[in-house]
N, C-alpha and C positions, 0 to 999 in steps of 0.2 A: 294450269288453268282448270277450273272446275268443269267437269263433264255435265252437260245439261241434257236431260232425257228428252226424247222427241215429243213434241206437242203440236197441235194444229195451228199454233200461232208462231209466226216467224218474226224475228227482230232483224231489221235492216238498217245499216248505217253506211255513211259515205255518200249520202244523197247530196245533190246540189241545193244548197240553202237559198239560192237566189230565185228559184222557181216558186210561183205561188202555190199555196196549199191545194186549192181545187185542181189546178193543172197537174200537180204532182200526183194527186190521188187518181186522176184519170189515166195518167201515164203508167203508174204502177199496176192499176187494174188491167191495162192493155197488155202488159207483158206477163203478168202472173195468172190471169184468168184461164189460160189454156192448160194449166196443170191441175185445175179443180175448181170447185165452187168456192168463191170468196164470200165470206160472211161479213167481214168488216175490214176496213183499212183505216188505221189511226195514225194521224200525223199531228204532232204538237210543235208549236213554234216558240217554246220557251228557250231560255239560254241553255239549259241543261239538255233539252231534247231536240235542238235543231239538227237538221241533217239526218234524222232518224225517223223510222216508221215501224209500225206493227201491222202485219197482214195476217188475218185469221181465216183459215180455210175450214171447210165443214168437216174434214177428217185429217188425221195425222199423215197418212200416206201421200196425200196431195201436197202437203207442206214439205215433206221430205223430198219428194220428186222435184218440186220447184226449187228448193234449196240446192239440191245436187246439180240441176241443169243450169241455174242462173248465178251460181257462186262466181264472183269476180268478173261478171259480165259488165262491159262498159255501158253505163246508163247516164245520159246527160253529162258526158265527159268524165265521169267518175266510176271506178270499179265498185260494184255492189259487194258489200260484206254482209253475208247472211248467216244467221244462227237461229236455233230454236229459242223462243222467249223463255225466260226463267219461270214465269208463271203463265197459266192460260189467261187469255183475255177475258174481260168481264162478259163480253158477248157470248163467248163459248161456254162460260160457266152458267150464264143465264139460260142458254139453250139446253144445257145438261141438267138444269134444275138445281144447281148448287150456288147460284148467284146470291140468293137470299142468305144462305149460310155464310158466304164470303162477306157480305155486308155485316151480318151479325158478328162475325169474327172480328172484323175491323172495328166495329163499335165496341166490342168487348176489350180489344187491345187498347183502344183509346181510354176506356173507363179504367182499366188497370194502370195505365200510364198516369192518369189524373189522380188516382188513388195513391200511387207511389209518390207523386209530386207533393200531395198534401201531407203524406206521412213524413217526407223529408223536411217540409216546412215546419211541421209540428216538432220534429226532433231538433231543428235549428232554433226554434223558439225556446224549447226546454234548455238547450245548451246556453243560450244567452241569459235566460233567467237564472241558471245555476251560476253563471259568472257573476251576476249582480249579487247573488247570495254570498258567493265567495268573497266579494269585496266588502260585504258587511260583517264578515266573520271577525270577532274580536281578536286583537293582537296585543302584544305587550308594549306597544308604542302608543303613547298618548300625546295628542296635539293640544297645546294650550295657546289661547289667544286672549287678548284684552288684559294682559298683565300690566301692572304699574311699571313705569319706566325704571324705577329703582329696584325692581325685583331681581334677585340673584339666585344662585343654586341653593343657598341656605334657606332662603325664604320659601322656595318651592318644596324643599325637603320637609320643612315644618308643616306646610299645608297637607302633605301626603303621608306623613308618618303614621297616622292612625289607620 
């Protein structure tokens, strides 16, 4: 498993998904606030993010201490699984003055993605137009239609001798 460097934001999973978001926020604050100043608690209730939360402390030492002391603590009948978040929370980045840069970077990533998508569409259109040109390329096969019923091979040879 990839080693994640210490950050002031903790990732917590294994929460009880049946508890309401506001109540969970208050409970998490209640057990984590004694380890340092909490800047933000983020809980999302989407399918992918249920039973998970992010707690942002004002400093990395507070987060590290909370993680060490509360790891596997039984909380609402479930053991807490705590690790450092992969990226700092937006709130921490905003406080450090790098939030705007983060947003600009995200915007730039989306622009590059859209540019690449348009390039792929253009290439796909070029390929399809090349295929239609290939279909129109002359061959040695000639298709004849509307010939008289009594036409035979000799009749056709006479037509195309010249």
